[in-house]
PyMOL Python script that loads the backbone (N, CA, C, O; Angstrom):
from pymol import cmd

cmd.read_pdbstr("""\
ATOM      1  N   MET A   1       0.904  -1.207   0.004  1.00  0.00           N
ATOM      2  CA  MET A   1      -0.060   0.000  -0.093  1.00  0.00           C
ATOM      3  C   MET A   1       0.861   1.300  -0.023  1.00  0.00           C
ATOM      4  O   MET A   1       1.785   1.337   0.790  1.00  0.00           O
ATOM      5  N   VAL A   2       0.628   2.251  -0.791  1.00  0.00           N
ATOM      6  CA  VAL A   2       1.237   3.368  -0.969  1.00  0.00           C
ATOM      7  C   VAL A   2       0.199   4.601  -0.464  1.00  0.00           C
ATOM      8  O   VAL A   2      -0.872   4.817  -1.032  1.00  0.00           O
ATOM      9  N   ILE A   3       0.655   5.323   0.615  1.00  0.00           N
ATOM     10  CA  ILE A   3      -0.114   6.332   1.212  1.00  0.00           C
ATOM     11  C   ILE A   3       0.028   7.562   0.491  1.00  0.00           C
ATOM     12  O   ILE A   3       1.136   7.954   0.124  1.00  0.00           O
ATOM     13  N   THR A   4      -1.095   8.231   0.255  1.00  0.00           N
ATOM     14  CA  THR A   4      -1.195   9.714  -0.377  1.00  0.00           C
ATOM     15  C   THR A   4      -1.990  10.587   0.508  1.00  0.00           C
ATOM     16  O   THR A   4      -2.592  10.151   1.489  1.00  0.00           O
ATOM     17  N   LYS A   5      -1.984  11.795   0.158  1.00  0.00           N
ATOM     18  CA  LYS A   5      -2.736  12.646   0.973  1.00  0.00           C
ATOM     19  C   LYS A   5      -4.206  12.444   0.878  1.00  0.00           C
ATOM     20  O   LYS A   5      -4.900  12.906   1.783  1.00  0.00           O
ATOM     21  N   GLU A   6      -4.799  11.769  -0.173  1.00  0.00           N
ATOM     22  CA  GLU A   6      -6.072  11.368  -0.224  1.00  0.00           C
ATOM     23  C   GLU A   6      -6.487  10.160   0.494  1.00  0.00           C
ATOM     24  O   GLU A   6      -7.681   9.901   0.640  1.00  0.00           O
ATOM     25  N   THR A   7      -5.465   9.336   0.991  1.00  0.00           N
ATOM     26  CA  THR A   7      -5.906   8.082   1.528  1.00  0.00           C
ATOM     27  C   THR A   7      -6.529   8.290   2.851  1.00  0.00           C
ATOM     28  O   THR A   7      -6.090   9.110   3.657  1.00  0.00           O
ATOM     29  N   LEU A   8      -7.630   7.484   3.081  1.00  0.00           N
ATOM     30  CA  LEU A   8      -8.310   7.628   4.369  1.00  0.00           C
ATOM     31  C   LEU A   8      -7.613   6.891   5.469  1.00  0.00           C
ATOM     32  O   LEU A   8      -7.040   5.815   5.297  1.00  0.00           O
ATOM     33  N   ILE A   9      -7.695   7.541   6.631  1.00  0.00           N
ATOM     34  CA  ILE A   9      -7.156   7.007   7.867  1.00  0.00           C
ATOM     35  C   ILE A   9      -7.582   5.654   8.056  1.00  0.00           C
ATOM     36  O   ILE A   9      -6.757   4.781   8.323  1.00  0.00           O
ATOM     37  N   GLY A  10      -8.899   5.388   7.929  1.00  0.00           N
ATOM     38  CA  GLY A  10      -9.425   4.032   8.172  1.00  0.00           C
ATOM     39  C   GLY A  10      -8.688   2.981   7.302  1.00  0.00           C
ATOM     40  O   GLY A  10      -8.271   1.911   7.744  1.00  0.00           O
ATOM     41  N   GLU A  11      -8.565   3.420   5.949  1.00  0.00           N
ATOM     42  CA  GLU A  11      -7.920   2.478   5.031  1.00  0.00           C
ATOM     43  C   GLU A  11      -6.496   2.043   5.429  1.00  0.00           C
ATOM     44  O   GLU A  11      -6.026   0.913   5.291  1.00  0.00           O
ATOM     45  N   ILE A  12      -5.897   3.111   5.937  1.00  0.00           N
ATOM     46  CA  ILE A  12      -4.441   2.805   6.347  1.00  0.00           C
ATOM     47  C   ILE A  12      -4.385   1.864   7.515  1.00  0.00           C
ATOM     48  O   ILE A  12      -3.564   0.949   7.580  1.00  0.00           O
ATOM     49  N   LEU A  13      -5.281   2.115   8.432  1.00  0.00           N
ATOM     50  CA  LEU A  13      -5.300   1.338   9.700  1.00  0.00           C
ATOM     51  C   LEU A  13      -5.760  -0.068   9.418  1.00  0.00           C
ATOM     52  O   LEU A  13      -5.230  -1.035   9.965  1.00  0.00           O
ATOM     53  N   ASP A  14      -6.760  -0.171   8.553  1.00  0.00           N
ATOM     54  CA  ASP A  14      -7.331  -1.571   8.200  1.00  0.00           C
ATOM     55  C   ASP A  14      -6.194  -2.359   7.447  1.00  0.00           C
ATOM     56  O   ASP A  14      -6.127  -3.585   7.541  1.00  0.00           O
ATOM     57  N   ALA A  15      -5.360  -1.677   6.747  1.00  0.00           N
ATOM     58  CA  ALA A  15      -4.299  -2.333   6.098  1.00  0.00           C
ATOM     59  C   ALA A  15      -3.123  -2.812   6.986  1.00  0.00           C
ATOM     60  O   ALA A  15      -2.572  -3.902   6.830  1.00  0.00           O
ATOM     61  N   ASP A  16      -2.806  -1.949   7.883  1.00  0.00           N
ATOM     62  CA  ASP A  16      -1.699  -2.218   8.784  1.00  0.00           C
ATOM     63  C   ASP A  16      -1.834  -1.265  10.042  1.00  0.00           C
ATOM     64  O   ASP A  16      -1.606  -0.056  10.008  1.00  0.00           O
ATOM     65  N   ARG A  17      -2.248  -1.998  11.185  1.00  0.00           N
ATOM     66  CA  ARG A  17      -2.551  -1.302  12.434  1.00  0.00           C
ATOM     67  C   ARG A  17      -1.149  -0.851  13.006  1.00  0.00           C
ATOM     68  O   ARG A  17      -1.126   0.040  13.855  1.00  0.00           O
ATOM     69  N   THR A  18      -0.133  -1.361  12.623  1.00  0.00           N
ATOM     70  CA  THR A  18       1.068  -0.962  13.177  1.00  0.00           C
ATOM     71  C   THR A  18       1.536   0.458  12.992  1.00  0.00           C
ATOM     72  O   THR A  18       2.461   0.942  13.644  1.00  0.00           O
ATOM     73  N   VAL A  19       0.843   1.106  12.063  1.00  0.00           N
ATOM     74  CA  VAL A  19       1.114   2.508  11.705  1.00  0.00           C
ATOM     75  C   VAL A  19       0.465   3.410  12.629  1.00  0.00           C
ATOM     76  O   VAL A  19       0.780   4.600  12.594  1.00  0.00           O
ATOM     77  N   ALA A  20      -0.396   3.000  13.446  1.00  0.00           N
ATOM     78  CA  ALA A  20      -1.138   3.814  14.529  1.00  0.00           C
ATOM     79  C   ALA A  20      -0.241   4.705  15.247  1.00  0.00           C
ATOM     80  O   ALA A  20      -0.662   5.855  15.367  1.00  0.00           O
ATOM     81  N   PRO A  21       0.954   4.433  15.780  1.00  0.00           N
ATOM     82  CA  PRO A  21       1.746   5.226  16.443  1.00  0.00           C
ATOM     83  C   PRO A  21       2.193   6.483  15.736  1.00  0.00           C
ATOM     84  O   PRO A  21       2.502   7.473  16.400  1.00  0.00           O
ATOM     85  N   PHE A  22       2.237   6.487  14.521  1.00  0.00           N
ATOM     86  CA  PHE A  22       2.496   7.617  13.554  1.00  0.00           C
ATOM     87  C   PHE A  22       1.341   8.702  13.883  1.00  0.00           C
ATOM     88  O   PHE A  22       1.605   9.899  14.006  1.00  0.00           O
ATOM     89  N   PHE A  23       0.246   8.256  13.992  1.00  0.00           N
ATOM     90  CA  PHE A  23      -0.939   9.216  14.115  1.00  0.00           C
ATOM     91  C   PHE A  23      -1.044   9.643  15.582  1.00  0.00           C
ATOM     92  O   PHE A  23      -1.291  10.821  15.844  1.00  0.00           O
ATOM     93  N   LEU A  24      -0.873   8.769  16.515  1.00  0.00           N
ATOM     94  CA  LEU A  24      -0.846   9.004  17.847  1.00  0.00           C
ATOM     95  C   LEU A  24       0.286  10.176  18.218  1.00  0.00           C
ATOM     96  O   LEU A  24       0.021  11.116  18.967  1.00  0.00           O
ATOM     97  N   GLU A  25       1.406  10.007  17.671  1.00  0.00           N
ATOM     98  CA  GLU A  25       2.505  10.976  17.769  1.00  0.00           C
ATOM     99  C   GLU A  25       2.127  12.404  17.448  1.00  0.00           C
ATOM    100  O   GLU A  25       2.588  13.378  18.043  1.00  0.00           O
ATOM    101  N   MET A  26       1.230  12.453  16.436  1.00  0.00           N
ATOM    102  CA  MET A  26       0.861  13.838  16.060  1.00  0.00           C
ATOM    103  C   MET A  26      -0.401  14.418  16.765  1.00  0.00           C
ATOM    104  O   MET A  26      -0.926  15.468  16.394  1.00  0.00           O
ATOM    105  N   GLY A  27      -0.842  13.687  17.779  1.00  0.00           N
ATOM    106  CA  GLY A  27      -1.904  14.056  18.690  1.00  0.00           C
ATOM    107  C   GLY A  27      -3.296  13.606  18.163  1.00  0.00           C
ATOM    108  O   GLY A  27      -4.313  14.126  18.621  1.00  0.00           O
ATOM    109  N   MET A  28      -3.354  12.585  17.146  1.00  0.00           N
ATOM    110  CA  MET A  28      -4.655  12.071  16.739  1.00  0.00           C
ATOM    111  C   MET A  28      -5.027  10.875  17.568  1.00  0.00           C
ATOM    112  O   MET A  28      -4.789   9.714  17.236  1.00  0.00           O
ATOM    113  N   HIS A  29      -5.618  11.242  18.652  1.00  0.00           N
ATOM    114  CA  HIS A  29      -5.887  10.025  19.621  1.00  0.00           C
ATOM    115  C   HIS A  29      -7.202   9.461  19.565  1.00  0.00           C
ATOM    116  O   HIS A  29      -7.565   8.690  20.453  1.00  0.00           O
ATOM    117  N   CYS A  30      -8.019   9.794  18.522  1.00  0.00           N
ATOM    118  CA  CYS A  30      -9.308   9.192  18.287  1.00  0.00           C
ATOM    119  C   CYS A  30      -9.258   8.371  17.144  1.00  0.00           C
ATOM    120  O   CYS A  30     -10.139   8.568  16.306  1.00  0.00           O
ATOM    121  N   LEU A  31      -8.427   7.497  16.924  1.00  0.00           N
ATOM    122  CA  LEU A  31      -8.259   6.692  15.706  1.00  0.00           C
ATOM    123  C   LEU A  31      -9.386   5.784  15.553  1.00  0.00           C
ATOM    124  O   LEU A  31      -9.649   5.355  14.430  1.00  0.00           O
ATOM    125  N   GLY A  32     -10.170   5.401  16.698  1.00  0.00           N
ATOM    126  CA  GLY A  32     -11.228   4.432  16.492  1.00  0.00           C
ATOM    127  C   GLY A  32     -12.571   5.207  16.177  1.00  0.00           C
ATOM    128  O   GLY A  32     -13.562   4.532  15.898  1.00  0.00           O
ATOM    129  N   CYS A  33     -12.647   6.401  16.201  1.00  0.00           N
ATOM    130  CA  CYS A  33     -13.903   7.191  16.071  1.00  0.00           C
ATOM    131  C   CYS A  33     -14.203   7.235  14.551  1.00  0.00           C
ATOM    132  O   CYS A  33     -13.321   7.470  13.725  1.00  0.00           O
ATOM    133  N   PRO A  34     -15.470   7.002  14.236  1.00  0.00           N
ATOM    134  CA  PRO A  34     -15.821   7.037  12.768  1.00  0.00           C
ATOM    135  C   PRO A  34     -15.470   8.247  11.974  1.00  0.00           C
ATOM    136  O   PRO A  34     -15.137   8.184  10.791  1.00  0.00           O
ATOM    137  N   ALA A  35     -15.555   9.348  12.658  1.00  0.00           N
ATOM    138  CA  ALA A  35     -15.226  10.551  11.922  1.00  0.00           C
ATOM    139  C   ALA A  35     -13.692  10.650  11.584  1.00  0.00           C
ATOM    140  O   ALA A  35     -13.328  11.107  10.501  1.00  0.00           O
ATOM    141  N   SER A  36     -12.792  10.206  12.546  1.00  0.00           N
ATOM    142  CA  SER A  36     -11.307  10.173  12.050  1.00  0.00           C
ATOM    143  C   SER A  36     -11.107   9.224  10.915  1.00  0.00           C
ATOM    144  O   SER A  36     -10.402   9.552   9.961  1.00  0.00           O
ATOM    145  N   ARG A  37     -11.737   7.983  10.981  1.00  0.00           N
ATOM    146  CA  ARG A  37     -11.459   6.947  10.109  1.00  0.00           C
ATOM    147  C   ARG A  37     -11.833   7.380   8.587  1.00  0.00           C
ATOM    148  O   ARG A  37     -11.376   6.786   7.611  1.00  0.00           O
ATOM    149  N   ASN A  38     -12.697   8.458   8.504  1.00  0.00           N
ATOM    150  CA  ASN A  38     -13.164   8.772   7.247  1.00  0.00           C
ATOM    151  C   ASN A  38     -12.477  10.080   6.723  1.00  0.00           C
ATOM    152  O   ASN A  38     -12.799  10.615   5.662  1.00  0.00           O
ATOM    153  N   GLU A  39     -11.494  10.550   7.569  1.00  0.00           N
ATOM    154  CA  GLU A  39     -10.704  11.747   7.281  1.00  0.00           C
ATOM    155  C   GLU A  39      -9.567  11.187   6.383  1.00  0.00           C
ATOM    156  O   GLU A  39      -9.112  10.058   6.566  1.00  0.00           O
ATOM    157  N   THR A  40      -9.097  12.071   5.344  1.00  0.00           N
ATOM    158  CA  THR A  40      -7.965  11.808   4.608  1.00  0.00           C
ATOM    159  C   THR A  40      -6.709  12.219   5.404  1.00  0.00           C
ATOM    160  O   THR A  40      -6.777  12.935   6.403  1.00  0.00           O
ATOM    161  N   VAL A  41      -5.544  11.718   4.898  1.00  0.00           N
ATOM    162  CA  VAL A  41      -4.291  12.040   5.671  1.00  0.00           C
ATOM    163  C   VAL A  41      -4.084  13.478   5.655  1.00  0.00           C
ATOM    164  O   VAL A  41      -3.601  13.994   6.663  1.00  0.00           O
ATOM    165  N   GLU A  42      -4.415  14.278   4.534  1.00  0.00           N
ATOM    166  CA  GLU A  42      -4.389  15.714   4.416  1.00  0.00           C
ATOM    167  C   GLU A  42      -5.279  16.384   5.408  1.00  0.00           C
ATOM    168  O   GLU A  42      -4.834  17.327   6.063  1.00  0.00           O
ATOM    169  N   GLU A  43      -6.474  15.978   5.563  1.00  0.00           N
ATOM    170  CA  GLU A  43      -7.475  16.538   6.492  1.00  0.00           C
ATOM    171  C   GLU A  43      -6.917  16.482   7.940  1.00  0.00           C
ATOM    172  O   GLU A  43      -6.845  17.456   8.689  1.00  0.00           O
ATOM    173  N   ALA A  44      -6.525  15.192   8.241  1.00  0.00           N
ATOM    174  CA  ALA A  44      -5.980  14.992   9.657  1.00  0.00           C
ATOM    175  C   ALA A  44      -4.847  15.808   9.970  1.00  0.00           C
ATOM    176  O   ALA A  44      -4.754  16.370  11.061  1.00  0.00           O
ATOM    177  N   CYS A  45      -3.943  15.909   9.033  1.00  0.00           N
ATOM    178  CA  CYS A  45      -2.674  16.738   9.175  1.00  0.00           C
ATOM    179  C   CYS A  45      -3.122  18.248   9.463  1.00  0.00           C
ATOM    180  O   CYS A  45      -2.697  18.900  10.417  1.00  0.00           O
ATOM    181  N   MET A  46      -4.007  18.704   8.542  1.00  0.00           N
ATOM    182  CA  MET A  46      -4.462  20.041   8.671  1.00  0.00           C
ATOM    183  C   MET A  46      -4.980  20.404  10.167  1.00  0.00           C
ATOM    184  O   MET A  46      -4.589  21.350  10.851  1.00  0.00           O
ATOM    185  N   VAL A  47      -5.876  19.505  10.485  1.00  0.00           N
ATOM    186  CA  VAL A  47      -6.527  19.760  11.721  1.00  0.00           C
ATOM    187  C   VAL A  47      -5.564  19.778  13.043  1.00  0.00           C
ATOM    188  O   VAL A  47      -5.697  20.516  14.020  1.00  0.00           O
ATOM    189  N   HIS A  48      -4.596  18.818  12.838  1.00  0.00           N
ATOM    190  CA  HIS A  48      -3.545  18.707  13.848  1.00  0.00           C
ATOM    191  C   HIS A  48      -2.228  19.541  13.744  1.00  0.00           C
ATOM    192  O   HIS A  48      -1.327  19.414  14.573  1.00  0.00           O
ATOM    193  N   GLY A  49      -2.165  20.374  12.716  1.00  0.00           N
ATOM    194  CA  GLY A  49      -0.993  21.164  12.416  1.00  0.00           C
ATOM    195  C   GLY A  49       0.194  20.404  12.093  1.00  0.00           C
ATOM    196  O   GLY A  49       1.274  20.767  12.560  1.00  0.00           O
ATOM    197  N   VAL A  50       0.112  19.402  11.354  1.00  0.00           N
ATOM    198  CA  VAL A  50       1.176  18.466  10.855  1.00  0.00           C
ATOM    199  C   VAL A  50       1.447  18.713   9.379  1.00  0.00           C
ATOM    200  O   VAL A  50       0.546  19.017   8.598  1.00  0.00           O
ATOM    201  N   ASP A  51       2.721  18.573   9.023  1.00  0.00           N
ATOM    202  CA  ASP A  51       2.969  18.586   7.616  1.00  0.00           C
ATOM    203  C   ASP A  51       2.675  17.315   7.067  1.00  0.00           C
ATOM    204  O   ASP A  51       3.252  16.309   7.477  1.00  0.00           O
ATOM    205  N   ALA A  52       1.749  17.279   6.092  1.00  0.00           N
ATOM    206  CA  ALA A  52       1.136  15.959   5.433  1.00  0.00           C
ATOM    207  C   ALA A  52       2.212  15.268   4.658  1.00  0.00           C
ATOM    208  O   ALA A  52       2.282  14.040   4.678  1.00  0.00           O
ATOM    209  N   ASP A  53       3.087  16.029   3.950  1.00  0.00           N
ATOM    210  CA  ASP A  53       4.046  15.385   3.078  1.00  0.00           C
ATOM    211  C   ASP A  53       5.098  14.641   4.049  1.00  0.00           C
ATOM    212  O   ASP A  53       5.502  13.518   3.746  1.00  0.00           O
ATOM    213  N   GLY A  54       5.499  15.241   5.134  1.00  0.00           N
ATOM    214  CA  GLY A  54       6.509  14.496   5.943  1.00  0.00           C
ATOM    215  C   GLY A  54       5.801  13.363   6.586  1.00  0.00           C
ATOM    216  O   GLY A  54       6.384  12.280   6.641  1.00  0.00           O
ATOM    217  N   LEU A  55       4.600  13.491   7.084  1.00  0.00           N
ATOM    218  CA  LEU A  55       4.022  12.258   7.642  1.00  0.00           C
ATOM    219  C   LEU A  55       3.728  11.087   6.585  1.00  0.00           C
ATOM    220  O   LEU A  55       3.824   9.902   6.903  1.00  0.00           O
ATOM    221  N   ILE A  56       3.402  11.470   5.441  1.00  0.00           N
ATOM    222  CA  ILE A  56       3.319  10.573   4.353  1.00  0.00           C
ATOM    223  C   ILE A  56       4.605   9.900   4.009  1.00  0.00           C
ATOM    224  O   ILE A  56       4.623   8.683   3.820  1.00  0.00           O
ATOM    225  N   LYS A  57       5.542  10.536   3.930  1.00  0.00           N
ATOM    226  CA  LYS A  57       7.055  10.072   3.671  1.00  0.00           C
ATOM    227  C   LYS A  57       7.338   9.064   4.727  1.00  0.00           C
ATOM    228  O   LYS A  57       7.605   7.909   4.397  1.00  0.00           O
ATOM    229  N   LYS A  58       7.296   9.437   6.017  1.00  0.00           N
ATOM    230  CA  LYS A  58       7.524   8.524   7.128  1.00  0.00           C
ATOM    231  C   LYS A  58       6.789   7.250   7.115  1.00  0.00           C
ATOM    232  O   LYS A  58       7.361   6.174   7.290  1.00  0.00           O
ATOM    233  N   ILE A  59       5.417   7.372   6.892  1.00  0.00           N
ATOM    234  CA  ILE A  59       4.664   6.097   6.785  1.00  0.00           C
ATOM    235  C   ILE A  59       4.986   5.176   5.593  1.00  0.00           C
ATOM    236  O   ILE A  59       5.102   3.959   5.744  1.00  0.00           O
ATOM    237  N   ASN A  60       5.126   5.785   4.415  1.00  0.00           N
ATOM    238  CA  ASN A  60       5.563   5.104   3.241  1.00  0.00           C
ATOM    239  C   ASN A  60       7.015   4.306   3.463  1.00  0.00           C
ATOM    240  O   ASN A  60       7.165   3.121   3.166  1.00  0.00           O
ATOM    241  N   GLU A  61       7.936   5.052   3.968  1.00  0.00           N
ATOM    242  CA  GLU A  61       9.154   4.523   4.278  1.00  0.00           C
ATOM    243  C   GLU A  61       9.030   3.440   5.225  1.00  0.00           C
ATOM    244  O   GLU A  61       9.639   2.393   5.008  1.00  0.00           O
ATOM    245  N   TYR A  62       8.322   3.572   6.234  1.00  0.00           N
ATOM    246  CA  TYR A  62       8.053   2.450   7.278  1.00  0.00           C
ATOM    247  C   TYR A  62       7.477   1.096   6.516  1.00  0.00           C
ATOM    248  O   TYR A  62       7.951  -0.038   6.587  1.00  0.00           O
ATOM    249  N   LEU A  63       6.467   1.483   5.862  1.00  0.00           N
ATOM    250  CA  LEU A  63       5.718   0.353   5.124  1.00  0.00           C
ATOM    251  C   LEU A  63       6.566  -0.318   4.174  1.00  0.00           C
ATOM    252  O   LEU A  63       6.453  -1.537   4.045  1.00  0.00           O
ATOM    253  N   ALA A  64       7.441   0.360   3.461  1.00  0.00           N
ATOM    254  CA  ALA A  64       8.403  -0.242   2.460  1.00  0.00           C
ATOM    255  C   ALA A  64       9.449  -1.103   3.136  1.00  0.00           C
ATOM    256  O   ALA A  64       9.894  -2.094   2.556  1.00  0.00           O
ATOM    257  N   GLY A  65       9.876  -0.735   4.407  1.00  0.00           N
ATOM    258  CA  GLY A  65      10.878  -1.501   5.131  1.00  0.00           C
ATOM    259  C   GLY A  65      10.424  -2.731   5.765  1.00  0.00           C
ATOM    260  O   GLY A  65      11.226  -3.510   6.281  1.00  0.00           O
ATOM    261  N   LYS A  66       9.033  -2.958   5.744  1.00  0.00           N
ATOM    262  CA  LYS A  66       8.401  -4.160   6.336  1.00  0.00           C
ATOM    263  C   LYS A  66       8.639  -5.373   5.558  1.00  0.00           C
ATOM    264  O   LYS A  66       8.172  -6.448   5.933  1.00  0.00           O
TER     265      LYS A  66
END
""", "prot")
cmd.dss("prot")
cmd.show_as("cartoon", "prot")
cmd.util.cbc("prot")
cmd.orient("prot")
């Protein structure tokens, strides 16, 4: 799976729950809530004041290394 700004948080977590700490680190503690699962990475980053490109890069590098 390759993560983009348009990828939904729920899709990412369904594919690999081990990426949850990346979202928890940015202050997104409501990962199980339906609203957050339907947010895109870009939307979640905007709400939490995080650089979306940086987070996407970290997650994709992590997933590629598995």
